[in-house]
PyMOL commands that place a pseudoatom at each C-alpha (Angstrom):
pseudoatom trace, name=CA, resn=MET, resi=1, chain=A, elem=C, hetatm=0, pos=[125.994, 78.897, 59.783]
pseudoatom trace, name=CA, resn=ARG, resi=2, chain=A, elem=C, hetatm=0, pos=[122.406, 79.378, 60.915]
pseudoatom trace, name=CA, resn=ARG, resi=3, chain=A, elem=C, hetatm=0, pos=[119.869, 76.613, 60.693]
pseudoatom trace, name=CA, resn=VAL, resi=4, chain=A, elem=C, hetatm=0, pos=[117.144, 77.321, 58.148]
pseudoatom trace, name=CA, resn=LEU, resi=5, chain=A, elem=C, hetatm=0, pos=[113.618, 76.594, 59.324]
pseudoatom trace, name=CA, resn=TRP, resi=6, chain=A, elem=C, hetatm=0, pos=[110.302, 77.170, 57.568]
pseudoatom trace, name=CA, resn=SER, resi=7, chain=A, elem=C, hetatm=0, pos=[107.047, 78.218, 59.161]
pseudoatom trace, name=CA, resn=PRO, resi=8, chain=A, elem=C, hetatm=0, pos=[104.484, 75.514, 58.302]
pseudoatom trace, name=CA, resn=LEU, resi=9, chain=A, elem=C, hetatm=0, pos=[102.216, 78.004, 56.543]
pseudoatom trace, name=CA, resn=GLY, resi=10, chain=A, elem=C, hetatm=0, pos=[105.155, 79.629, 54.750]
pseudoatom trace, name=CA, resn=LEU, resi=11, chain=A, elem=C, hetatm=0, pos=[106.291, 76.282, 53.346]
pseudoatom trace, name=CA, resn=THR, resi=12, chain=A, elem=C, hetatm=0, pos=[102.762, 75.341, 52.291]
pseudoatom trace, name=CA, resn=LEU, resi=13, chain=A, elem=C, hetatm=0, pos=[102.265, 78.674, 50.499]
pseudoatom trace, name=CA, resn=TYR, resi=14, chain=A, elem=C, hetatm=0, pos=[105.694, 78.437, 48.840]
pseudoatom trace, name=CA, resn=GLU, resi=15, chain=A, elem=C, hetatm=0, pos=[104.900, 75.000, 47.475]
pseudoatom trace, name=CA, resn=ARG, resi=16, chain=A, elem=C, hetatm=0, pos=[101.379, 75.967, 46.386]
pseudoatom trace, name=CA, resn=ASP, resi=17, chain=A, elem=C, hetatm=0, pos=[101.755, 79.558, 45.169]
pseudoatom trace, name=CA, resn=VAL, resi=18, chain=A, elem=C, hetatm=0, pos=[105.289, 79.521, 43.812]
pseudoatom trace, name=CA, resn=LEU, resi=19, chain=A, elem=C, hetatm=0, pos=[106.375, 76.007, 42.896]
pseudoatom trace, name=CA, resn=ASP, resi=20, chain=A, elem=C, hetatm=0, pos=[103.001, 74.757, 41.648]
pseudoatom trace, name=CA, resn=TYR, resi=21, chain=A, elem=C, hetatm=0, pos=[102.634, 77.851, 39.472]
pseudoatom trace, name=CA, resn=LEU, resi=22, chain=A, elem=C, hetatm=0, pos=[106.184, 77.551, 38.138]
pseudoatom trace, name=CA, resn=GLU, resi=23, chain=A, elem=C, hetatm=0, pos=[105.574, 73.915, 37.304]
pseudoatom trace, name=CA, resn=THR, resi=24, chain=A, elem=C, hetatm=0, pos=[102.970, 75.104, 34.783]
pseudoatom trace, name=CA, resn=GLN, resi=25, chain=A, elem=C, hetatm=0, pos=[105.655, 77.313, 33.206]
pseudoatom trace, name=CA, resn=GLY, resi=26, chain=A, elem=C, hetatm=0, pos=[107.970, 74.394, 32.519]
pseudoatom trace, name=CA, resn=GLU, resi=27, chain=A, elem=C, hetatm=0, pos=[110.548, 72.341, 34.354]
pseudoatom trace, name=CA, resn=SER, resi=28, chain=A, elem=C, hetatm=0, pos=[113.488, 74.583, 33.512]
pseudoatom trace, name=CA, resn=ALA, resi=29, chain=A, elem=C, hetatm=0, pos=[111.694, 77.705, 34.791]
pseudoatom trace, name=CA, resn=MET, resi=30, chain=A, elem=C, hetatm=0, pos=[110.833, 75.967, 38.033]
pseudoatom trace, name=CA, resn=ARG, resi=31, chain=A, elem=C, hetatm=0, pos=[114.383, 74.700, 38.530]
pseudoatom trace, name=CA, resn=ARG, resi=32, chain=A, elem=C, hetatm=0, pos=[115.925, 78.102, 37.787]
pseudoatom trace, name=CA, resn=VAL, resi=33, chain=A, elem=C, hetatm=0, pos=[113.666, 80.078, 40.134]
pseudoatom trace, name=CA, resn=ARG, resi=34, chain=A, elem=C, hetatm=0, pos=[113.835, 77.456, 42.870]
pseudoatom trace, name=CA, resn=SER, resi=35, chain=A, elem=C, hetatm=0, pos=[117.617, 77.412, 42.622]
pseudoatom trace, name=CA, resn=ASP, resi=36, chain=A, elem=C, hetatm=0, pos=[117.783, 81.211, 42.885]
pseudoatom trace, name=CA, resn=ILE, resi=37, chain=A, elem=C, hetatm=0, pos=[115.481, 81.208, 45.924]
pseudoatom trace, name=CA, resn=ASP, resi=38, chain=A, elem=C, hetatm=0, pos=[117.446, 78.393, 47.588]
pseudoatom trace, name=CA, resn=TRP, resi=39, chain=A, elem=C, hetatm=0, pos=[120.708, 80.265, 46.928]
pseudoatom trace, name=CA, resn=ALA, resi=40, chain=A, elem=C, hetatm=0, pos=[119.312, 83.481, 48.456]
pseudoatom trace, name=CA, resn=ILE, resi=41, chain=A, elem=C, hetatm=0, pos=[118.160, 81.559, 51.537]
pseudoatom trace, name=CA, resn=GLN, resi=42, chain=A, elem=C, hetatm=0, pos=[121.599, 79.986, 51.951]
pseudoatom trace, name=CA, resn=LEU, resi=43, chain=A, elem=C, hetatm=0, pos=[123.214, 83.424, 51.743]
pseudoatom trace, name=CA, resn=LEU, resi=44, chain=A, elem=C, hetatm=0, pos=[120.802, 84.701, 54.401]
pseudoatom trace, name=CA, resn=ALA, resi=45, chain=A, elem=C, hetatm=0, pos=[121.734, 81.756, 56.617]
pseudoatom trace, name=CA, resn=GLN, resi=46, chain=A, elem=C, hetatm=0, pos=[125.344, 82.910, 56.408]
pseudoatom trace, name=CA, resn=ARG, resi=47, chain=A, elem=C, hetatm=0, pos=[124.627, 86.610, 56.765]
pseudoatom trace, name=CA, resn=PRO, resi=48, chain=A, elem=C, hetatm=0, pos=[121.063, 87.876, 57.271]
pseudoatom trace, name=CA, resn=ILE, resi=49, chain=A, elem=C, hetatm=0, pos=[121.325, 91.280, 55.596]
pseudoatom trace, name=CA, resn=GLY, resi=50, chain=A, elem=C, hetatm=0, pos=[117.669, 91.946, 54.807]
pseudoatom trace, name=CA, resn=ARG, resi=51, chain=A, elem=C, hetatm=0, pos=[115.900, 95.181, 55.624]
pseudoatom trace, name=CA, resn=PRO, resi=52, chain=A, elem=C, hetatm=0, pos=[113.254, 95.591, 58.337]
pseudoatom trace, name=CA, resn=ALA, resi=53, chain=A, elem=C, hetatm=0, pos=[109.988, 94.349, 56.844]
pseudoatom trace, name=CA, resn=ARG, resi=54, chain=A, elem=C, hetatm=0, pos=[106.416, 95.517, 56.712]
pseudoatom trace, name=CA, resn=ILE, resi=55, chain=A, elem=C, hetatm=0, pos=[105.487, 93.175, 59.557]
pseudoatom trace, name=CA, resn=SER, resi=56, chain=A, elem=C, hetatm=0, pos=[107.008, 93.925, 62.939]
pseudoatom trace, name=CA, resn=GLY, resi=57, chain=A, elem=C, hetatm=0, pos=[109.825, 91.572, 63.918]
pseudoatom trace, name=CA, resn=THR, resi=58, chain=A, elem=C, hetatm=0, pos=[110.480, 90.341, 60.380]
pseudoatom trace, name=CA, resn=TYR, resi=59, chain=A, elem=C, hetatm=0, pos=[112.929, 91.180, 57.622]
pseudoatom trace, name=CA, resn=GLU, resi=60, chain=A, elem=C, hetatm=0, pos=[112.802, 91.124, 53.825]
pseudoatom trace, name=CA, resn=LYS, resi=61, chain=A, elem=C, hetatm=0, pos=[115.383, 90.242, 51.224]
pseudoatom trace, name=CA, resn=GLY, resi=62, chain=A, elem=C, hetatm=0, pos=[114.807, 90.271, 47.479]
pseudoatom trace, name=CA, resn=VAL, resi=63, chain=A, elem=C, hetatm=0, pos=[115.906, 87.322, 45.376]
pseudoatom trace, name=CA, resn=VAL, resi=64, chain=A, elem=C, hetatm=0, pos=[118.440, 88.595, 42.833]
pseudoatom trace, name=CA, resn=GLY, resi=65, chain=A, elem=C, hetatm=0, pos=[117.155, 88.207, 39.291]
pseudoatom trace, name=CA, resn=GLN, resi=66, chain=A, elem=C, hetatm=0, pos=[113.721, 87.028, 40.384]
pseudoatom trace, name=CA, resn=PRO, resi=67, chain=A, elem=C, hetatm=0, pos=[110.483, 88.829, 41.329]
pseudoatom trace, name=CA, resn=TYR, resi=68, chain=A, elem=C, hetatm=0, pos=[110.355, 87.303, 44.815]
pseudoatom trace, name=CA, resn=ILE, resi=69, chain=A, elem=C, hetatm=0, pos=[110.925, 88.540, 48.343]
pseudoatom trace, name=CA, resn=ILE, resi=70, chain=A, elem=C, hetatm=0, pos=[111.961, 86.300, 51.217]
pseudoatom trace, name=CA, resn=ALA, resi=71, chain=A, elem=C, hetatm=0, pos=[110.248, 87.333, 54.457]
pseudoatom trace, name=CA, resn=TYR, resi=72, chain=A, elem=C, hetatm=0, pos=[112.038, 85.931, 57.500]
pseudoatom trace, name=CA, resn=THR, resi=73, chain=A, elem=C, hetatm=0, pos=[112.754, 86.358, 61.170]
pseudoatom trace, name=CA, resn=LEU, resi=74, chain=A, elem=C, hetatm=0, pos=[115.616, 85.309, 63.416]
pseudoatom trace, name=CA, resn=LEU, resi=75, chain=A, elem=C, hetatm=0, pos=[115.001, 82.986, 66.349]
pseudoatom trace, name=CA, resn=PRO, resi=76, chain=A, elem=C, hetatm=0, pos=[117.507, 83.230, 69.219]
pseudoatom trace, name=CA, resn=ARG, resi=77, chain=A, elem=C, hetatm=0, pos=[119.029, 79.991, 70.488]
pseudoatom trace, name=CA, resn=ASP, resi=78, chain=A, elem=C, hetatm=0, pos=[119.922, 79.103, 74.059]
pseudoatom trace, name=CA, resn=ASP, resi=79, chain=A, elem=C, hetatm=0, pos=[123.068, 77.155, 73.193]
pseudoatom trace, name=CA, resn=GLY, resi=80, chain=A, elem=C, hetatm=0, pos=[125.185, 80.120, 72.068]
pseudoatom trace, name=CA, resn=GLU, resi=81, chain=A, elem=C, hetatm=0, pos=[124.965, 79.182, 68.383]
pseudoatom trace, name=CA, resn=ALA, resi=82, chain=A, elem=C, hetatm=0, pos=[123.880, 81.659, 65.710]
pseudoatom trace, name=CA, resn=ASP, resi=83, chain=A, elem=C, hetatm=0, pos=[120.190, 82.525, 65.608]
pseudoatom trace, name=CA, resn=ASP, resi=84, chain=A, elem=C, hetatm=0, pos=[118.002, 80.271, 63.491]
pseudoatom trace, name=CA, resn=LEU, resi=85, chain=A, elem=C, hetatm=0, pos=[116.652, 81.704, 60.245]
pseudoatom trace, name=CA, resn=LEU, resi=86, chain=A, elem=C, hetatm=0, pos=[112.888, 81.169, 60.060]
pseudoatom trace, name=CA, resn=ILE, resi=87, chain=A, elem=C, hetatm=0, pos=[111.412, 81.636, 56.590]
pseudoatom trace, name=CA, resn=MET, resi=88, chain=A, elem=C, hetatm=0, pos=[107.942, 83.104, 57.013]
pseudoatom trace, name=CA, resn=ARG, resi=89, chain=A, elem=C, hetatm=0, pos=[106.926, 83.552, 53.367]
pseudoatom trace, name=CA, resn=ILE, resi=90, chain=A, elem=C, hetatm=0, pos=[108.180, 83.789, 49.807]
pseudoatom trace, name=CA, resn=VAL, resi=91, chain=A, elem=C, hetatm=0, pos=[106.175, 86.584, 48.191]
pseudoatom trace, name=CA, resn=HIS, resi=92, chain=A, elem=C, hetatm=0, pos=[105.943, 87.558, 44.525]
pseudoatom trace, name=CA, resn=THR, resi=93, chain=A, elem=C, hetatm=0, pos=[106.599, 91.273, 44.116]
pseudoatom trace, name=CA, resn=SER, resi=94, chain=A, elem=C, hetatm=0, pos=[103.351, 91.779, 42.198]
pseudoatom trace, name=CA, resn=ARG, resi=95, chain=A, elem=C, hetatm=0, pos=[101.247, 90.739, 45.184]
pseudoatom trace, name=CA, resn=ASP, resi=96, chain=A, elem=C, hetatm=0, pos=[99.226, 93.364, 47.044]
pseudoatom trace, name=CA, resn=TRP, resi=97, chain=A, elem=C, hetatm=0, pos=[101.091, 93.607, 50.348]
pseudoatom trace, name=CA, resn=PRO, resi=98, chain=A, elem=C, hetatm=0, pos=[99.312, 95.893, 52.819]
pseudoatom trace, name=CA, resn=PRO, resi=99, chain=A, elem=C, hetatm=0, pos=[101.353, 97.563, 55.586]
pseudoatom trace, name=CA, resn=GLY, resi=100, chain=A, elem=C, hetatm=0, pos=[101.441, 95.425, 58.731]
pseudoatom trace, name=CA, resn=GLY, resi=101, chain=A, elem=C, hetatm=0, pos=[99.883, 92.335, 57.123]
pseudoatom trace, name=CA, resn=TRP, resi=102, chain=A, elem=C, hetatm=0, pos=[100.678, 89.461, 54.811]
pseudoatom trace, name=CA, resn=PRO, resi=103, chain=A, elem=C, hetatm=0, pos=[99.690, 89.518, 51.126]
pseudoatom trace, name=CA, resn=ARG, resi=104, chain=A, elem=C, hetatm=0, pos=[96.310, 88.149, 50.233]
for i in range(1, 104): cmd.bond("trace and resi %d" % i, "trace and resi %d" % (i + 1))
show_as sticks, trace
zoom trace
């Protein structure tokens, strides 16, 4: 299985924009959404089946049952193991996402 890595900015934005917001919605909401996102990431680590994304060199995969998109890229390894999965961002589907750039 691929290693899952987070870009530093992607992790910071996930914690701030997603988890901090969900915390205001209640503990059970936060746990449910976080679990669904974690599950989707684990599935991508096994089989990265996302579509080519709006930003060159990245891919997107929706989180089933949730209004979030996982934006990721694959990083080749030198040791012959499967590419690493680098999570770039977790984006809410309501965000304004311009072509070729990250949501604001």
